[in-house]
C-alpha positions as CSV (number, residue, x, y, z in Angstrom):
1,M,24.1,-27.7,18.1
2,K,21.5,-28.5,15.3
3,I,18.5,-30.8,15.4
4,T,19.3,-34.0,13.1
5,L,16.9,-36.6,11.8
6,A,18.1,-38.8,14.6
7,Y,16.1,-36.7,17.1
8,G,13.0,-37.9,15.5
9,G,14.1,-41.6,15.0
10,G,12.8,-42.8,18.4
11,G,16.2,-43.9,19.7
12,E,18.8,-42.5,22.0
13,E,18.7,-39.0,20.6
14,T,14.9,-38.9,20.8
15,Q,15.0,-39.9,24.4
16,K,17.6,-37.3,25.2
17,L,15.4,-34.6,23.5
18,I,12.3,-35.7,25.6
19,K,14.1,-36.0,28.9
20,D,16.7,-33.2,28.8
21,L,14.5,-30.5,27.2
22,F,10.8,-31.4,27.3
23,Y,10.5,-33.1,30.7
24,K,12.9,-30.6,32.1
25,N,10.6,-27.7,31.1
26,F,7.2,-29.2,31.1
27,S,7.7,-31.3,34.3
28,N,4.6,-32.9,35.8
29,E,3.6,-36.4,37.0
30,I,1.2,-37.1,34.1
31,L,3.7,-36.3,31.4
32,E,6.6,-38.0,33.1
33,S,4.6,-41.2,33.5
34,A,5.5,-41.8,29.8
35,E,2.4,-43.8,28.8
36,D,0.9,-43.8,25.3
37,A,-2.0,-41.6,26.5
38,A,-2.5,-39.2,29.5
39,V,-5.0,-40.2,32.1
40,L,-6.9,-37.1,33.1
41,E,-9.4,-36.3,35.8
42,L,-12.3,-34.1,34.5
43,K,-15.1,-32.7,36.4
44,G,-18.4,-31.3,34.9
45,K,-18.6,-29.8,31.4
46,T,-15.3,-29.6,29.6
47,A,-14.0,-27.6,26.7
48,Y,-11.7,-29.0,24.1
49,T,-9.9,-27.3,21.3
50,T,-7.0,-27.7,18.9
51,D,-4.7,-25.5,16.8
52,S,-1.6,-25.4,14.7
53,F,0.9,-22.7,14.4
54,T,3.2,-22.0,11.4
55,I,4.0,-18.3,11.8
56,S,6.8,-16.7,10.0
57,P,9.0,-15.3,11.6
58,I,9.1,-17.7,14.4
59,F,10.6,-15.0,16.8
60,F,8.9,-11.4,16.8
61,N,8.7,-8.3,19.2
62,G,7.0,-9.7,22.4
63,G,6.9,-13.3,21.7
64,N,7.8,-16.3,19.5
65,I,5.8,-19.4,18.0
66,G,6.1,-21.2,21.5
67,K,4.4,-18.5,23.6
68,L,1.9,-18.1,20.7
69,S,1.0,-21.8,20.7
70,I,0.3,-21.7,24.4
71,A,-1.7,-18.4,24.5
72,G,-3.6,-19.3,21.3
73,T,-4.9,-22.6,22.6
74,C,-5.6,-21.5,26.2
75,N,-7.3,-18.5,24.8
76,D,-9.7,-20.5,22.8
77,L,-10.7,-22.3,25.9
78,A,-11.0,-19.1,27.9
79,M,-13.4,-17.7,25.3
80,M,-15.8,-20.6,26.2
81,G,-15.6,-19.7,29.8
82,A,-13.2,-22.4,30.6
83,K,-10.1,-22.4,32.7
84,P,-7.2,-24.1,30.8
85,K,-5.9,-27.3,32.5
86,Y,-4.3,-29.9,30.2
87,L,-2.6,-29.4,26.8
88,S,-0.9,-31.7,24.2
89,V,1.8,-30.5,22.1
90,G,3.2,-31.8,18.7
91,F,6.4,-30.4,17.2
92,M,7.3,-30.7,13.5
93,I,10.9,-29.7,13.3
94,E,13.0,-29.1,10.2
95,E,16.4,-30.9,10.0
96,G,19.2,-28.5,10.9
97,F,17.0,-26.3,13.2
98,E,19.1,-24.7,16.0
99,F,18.8,-26.5,19.3
100,S,19.3,-23.3,21.2
101,D,16.2,-21.8,19.3
102,L,14.1,-24.8,20.2
103,E,15.2,-24.5,23.8
104,K,14.1,-20.7,23.8
105,I,10.7,-21.8,22.4
106,V,10.1,-24.5,24.9
107,K,11.2,-22.3,27.8
108,S,8.7,-19.6,26.7
109,M,6.0,-22.2,26.6
110,A,6.8,-23.3,30.1
111,N,6.5,-19.7,31.3
112,E,3.2,-19.3,29.9
113,L,1.9,-22.5,31.5
114,K,3.0,-21.5,34.9
115,K,0.9,-18.3,34.8
116,I,-2.2,-20.3,34.8
117,N,-1.1,-23.6,36.3
118,A,-1.9,-25.5,33.2
119,K,0.1,-28.6,32.2
120,I,1.3,-30.3,29.0
121,V,0.4,-33.9,29.6
122,C,1.3,-35.6,26.3
123,G,3.1,-34.8,23.1
124,D,4.9,-35.9,20.0
125,T,8.1,-34.7,18.1
126,K,8.7,-35.4,14.4
127,V,12.1,-34.2,12.6
128,V,11.7,-34.0,8.9
129,P,14.3,-33.5,6.1
130,A,15.3,-29.9,5.3
131,G,12.7,-28.3,3.2
132,S,9.8,-30.2,4.3
133,V,8.7,-27.6,6.8
134,D,9.9,-24.1,7.4
135,K,11.9,-24.3,10.6
136,I,9.3,-25.4,13.0
137,F,5.6,-26.1,13.2
138,I,3.8,-26.7,16.6
139,N,0.3,-28.2,17.2
140,T,-1.3,-27.9,20.6
141,S,-4.7,-29.1,21.8
142,G,-6.2,-28.0,25.1
143,I,-8.8,-29.1,27.6
144,G,-10.4,-26.7,30.0
145,E,-13.0,-26.8,32.9
146,I,-16.0,-24.5,32.1
147,K,-16.6,-22.1,34.9
148,Q,-19.4,-20.1,33.1
149,D,-21.7,-22.0,30.8
150,N,-23.7,-21.0,27.7
151,I,-21.2,-18.5,26.2
152,S,-21.9,-18.5,22.5
153,A,-22.0,-16.5,19.3
154,H,-25.6,-17.5,19.0
155,N,-26.6,-15.5,22.2
156,L,-26.9,-11.9,20.8
157,N,-30.0,-10.0,21.0
158,K,-30.9,-6.4,20.1
159,G,-29.6,-3.9,22.6
160,D,-26.6,-6.0,23.8
161,A,-23.4,-4.0,24.1
162,I,-20.1,-4.8,22.2
163,L,-16.7,-4.3,24.0
164,V,-13.2,-4.8,23.0
165,S,-10.6,-5.8,25.7
166,R,-7.7,-3.4,24.3
167,D,-6.3,-1.8,21.2
168,I,-6.5,-3.8,18.1
169,G,-4.1,-5.0,15.3
170,R,-0.9,-5.2,17.1
171,H,0.1,-8.8,16.4
172,G,-0.6,-8.5,12.6
173,T,1.3,-5.2,12.6
174,V,4.4,-6.7,14.3
175,V,4.6,-9.7,12.0
176,M,4.1,-7.3,8.9
177,A,6.9,-5.1,10.2
178,H,9.3,-8.0,10.6
179,R,8.4,-9.4,7.1
180,Y,8.9,-6.0,5.3
181,G,12.1,-5.1,7.4
182,V,10.5,-2.1,9.0
183,E,12.1,-1.0,12.2
184,S,9.5,-0.6,14.9
185,D,9.3,-0.9,18.6
186,I,5.7,-1.9,18.8
187,E,5.1,-5.3,20.5
188,T,2.6,-8.0,19.8
189,D,-0.4,-8.2,22.1
190,C,0.2,-11.9,22.4
191,K,-0.8,-13.0,26.0
192,L,-3.0,-15.3,28.0
193,L,-6.6,-14.0,28.5
194,W,-7.8,-16.3,31.3
195,D,-7.3,-13.7,34.0
196,E,-9.5,-11.1,32.3
197,V,-12.3,-13.7,31.7
198,K,-12.1,-15.0,35.2
199,A,-12.4,-11.5,36.6
200,L,-15.7,-11.1,34.5
201,I,-17.0,-14.4,35.8
202,D,-16.1,-13.7,39.4
203,A,-17.8,-10.2,39.2
204,G,-21.1,-12.0,38.1
205,I,-21.1,-10.6,34.6
206,N,-23.5,-12.5,32.4
207,I,-21.2,-13.0,29.5
208,K,-23.3,-13.7,26.3
209,A,-20.4,-14.1,23.7
210,L,-16.6,-14.0,23.7
211,R,-14.1,-14.4,20.8
212,D,-10.4,-13.7,20.6
213,A,-9.9,-11.7,17.5
214,T,-7.1,-13.7,15.8
215,R,-7.0,-14.3,12.0
216,G,-9.4,-11.8,10.3
217,G,-9.4,-9.5,13.3
218,I,-12.5,-7.9,14.7
219,S,-14.0,-7.7,11.3
220,A,-14.2,-11.5,11.2
221,V,-15.5,-11.9,14.7
222,L,-18.3,-9.2,14.3
223,N,-19.5,-10.8,11.0
224,E,-19.4,-14.3,12.4
225,W,-21.5,-13.1,15.3
226,S,-24.0,-11.3,13.1
227,E,-24.5,-14.4,11.0
228,A,-24.7,-16.8,14.0
229,S,-27.2,-14.7,16.0
230,N,-29.0,-13.3,12.8
231,V,-28.6,-9.8,14.1
232,G,-27.1,-6.4,13.0
233,I,-24.3,-4.9,14.7
234,E,-23.4,-1.1,14.8
235,I,-19.8,-0.1,15.6
236,E,-18.6,3.4,16.5
237,E,-15.4,4.0,14.5
238,D,-14.1,6.6,17.0
239,K,-14.6,4.1,19.9
240,I,-12.2,1.5,18.3
241,P,-8.8,1.8,20.2
242,I,-5.9,1.6,17.7
243,S,-2.3,2.7,18.4
244,D,-0.6,5.3,16.3
245,E,2.0,2.7,15.3
246,V,-0.6,0.4,13.9
247,I,-2.4,3.2,12.0
248,G,0.9,4.4,10.5
249,L,2.1,0.9,9.4
250,C,-1.4,0.2,7.9
251,E,-1.4,3.4,6.0
252,I,2.1,2.4,4.6
253,F,1.2,-1.2,3.6
254,G,-2.6,-0.6,2.7
255,F,-4.1,-2.9,5.5
256,E,-7.3,-2.2,7.5
257,P,-6.6,-2.3,11.3
258,M,-9.9,-4.1,11.9
259,D,-8.8,-7.0,9.6
260,L,-5.4,-7.6,11.3
261,A,-4.9,-10.5,13.7
262,N,-4.7,-10.1,17.4
263,E,-3.4,-12.8,19.8
264,G,-4.3,-11.1,23.2
265,T,-7.4,-9.2,22.3
266,F,-11.0,-10.3,22.6
267,I,-14.5,-9.0,21.8
268,L,-17.2,-9.3,24.5
269,A,-21.0,-9.1,24.3
270,V,-23.1,-8.3,27.4
271,E,-26.4,-6.9,28.2
272,D,-26.5,-3.2,28.0
273,K,-27.1,-2.7,31.7
274,E,-23.8,-4.5,32.5
275,K,-21.6,-2.7,29.9
276,E,-20.1,-0.2,32.3
277,K,-19.3,-2.7,34.9
278,A,-17.6,-5.0,32.4
279,L,-15.7,-2.0,31.0
280,E,-14.4,-1.2,34.6
281,I,-13.1,-4.7,34.9
282,L,-11.4,-4.8,31.6
283,K,-9.7,-1.4,32.1
284,K,-8.0,-2.9,35.2
285,F,-6.0,-5.0,32.6
286,N,-5.7,-2.6,29.9
287,K,-6.5,1.1,29.8
288,N,-7.6,0.9,26.1
289,A,-10.5,-1.3,26.7
290,S,-13.6,0.3,25.1
291,I,-17.4,-0.1,24.5
292,I,-17.4,0.0,20.8
293,G,-21.0,-0.7,19.7
294,K,-24.2,-2.5,20.1
295,V,-26.4,-5.2,18.6
296,T,-29.2,-3.9,16.4
297,E,-31.9,-5.2,13.9
298,G,-30.8,-6.4,10.5
299,E,-28.2,-8.8,9.5
300,K,-25.1,-6.7,8.7
301,V,-22.2,-5.1,10.5
302,V,-22.1,-1.4,10.0
303,L,-19.4,1.1,10.9
304,K,-20.6,4.5,11.9
305,S,-18.1,7.4,11.6
306,P,-18.0,10.3,13.9
307,W,-19.6,12.5,11.1
308,G,-22.7,10.2,11.1
309,S,-22.0,8.3,7.8
310,K,-22.2,4.6,7.7
311,R,-20.6,1.7,5.7
312,Y,-20.7,-2.1,5.9
313,I,-18.0,-4.0,7.5
314,E,-17.4,-7.2,5.3
315,L,-15.6,-10.3,6.1
316,P,-12.0,-9.9,5.1
317,K,-11.2,-11.2,1.7
318,G,-8.1,-12.4,-0.1
319,E,-4.8,-13.6,1.3
320,L,-4.4,-10.8,3.9
321,L,-1.3,-11.7,5.9
322,P,-0.6,-15.5,5.5
323,R,1.2,-17.5,8.2
324,I,0.2,-15.0,11.0
325,C,-0.1,-17.6,13.7
C-alpha cells in the first residue's frame, strides 16, 4: 500500500492515518485529546529546540530517519542538561511512499520515546505530489525540564578538560558507505544521550559545556566553543578515539574523521579536577570515551600530534556530506 494525496487531505484517509498509525504508536492522553494545541504542565526552567531531518538514505545501518529525528531532538535538550519530556512531530511525505516504510519509521520513533518516557503530544502530516520532497522529511520540536542549569559554550576557562563520549565519525561514515555502495558492517552511533548526561549530573559533576557533535563533527564543536568563550583549545591527536572502519573509509573517500557527523556522540568540558571522575562515568556507557584535550590561552583550536607537531583545526568548509541528518 502506498501513501496517496488523500492521506493529507484532512478527510477519512487522514483520520485513518492519524488513528491507526500515529495514535496507535504514540499513544498518550495529551495527543489523543485531539485539540488544536497541546496543553502542558511545566515546572521551573525549560529547554526548547526544533530540528528538521532530510537524510538520504532514510534507512541505514543501525537506524532510520525516524530514530534519528527523536534522538536528534532529545539529544539537543540533553546537551542543555534537560530531560526530554514533550515533542511535536511534522511529517512531509511524498505521494507514493510505501505505507510499510512509514510504519517502520513511526515504530522506531515510538521505541526511542519509550526509552526515556518522553511523549509526542502534537503533530501534523502533509502529503505532497511526487517529486516535491525526497520520500519523507520529518520535523521534531522538543521541550525538556532542566536538571542542571548554566551549561553553556560560553563557560570554558583555561585549564578545563575536554572529553569525548565515544569514538567519532560513525554516522557520517555509515551514510557515506550507503551512498557510494560500499559494503560495511559499521553501524551509526545514533542513540539517545540522556542517560549519560543524567549519570554525570547525578554524580555531581559540574558540567561546564556539552554539545552533540552532529553536522561538522567535533571540529565544528571545538571551534564554536573556542569562539564563544574566547579561548584556545589543544587536542591530542592520539587521544581521539576513531574506529578502524571509519579511518579506512575516510582514507578511501578523502574525508577527515573529525569533520564527520555523529548522532550519539558528545563533547564535554569540565574542570580539570573532575575529568577522571567524568571519564569513569562515560566509560560505563562506552569503553572508547576519552579525555582528548584541554582549554588553553589564545583563540584557536590546535591539534597536537604524538610527535609534538601542531596544526590548526579549522571549521569544516564546503559541502562536506549533504543531507546527513
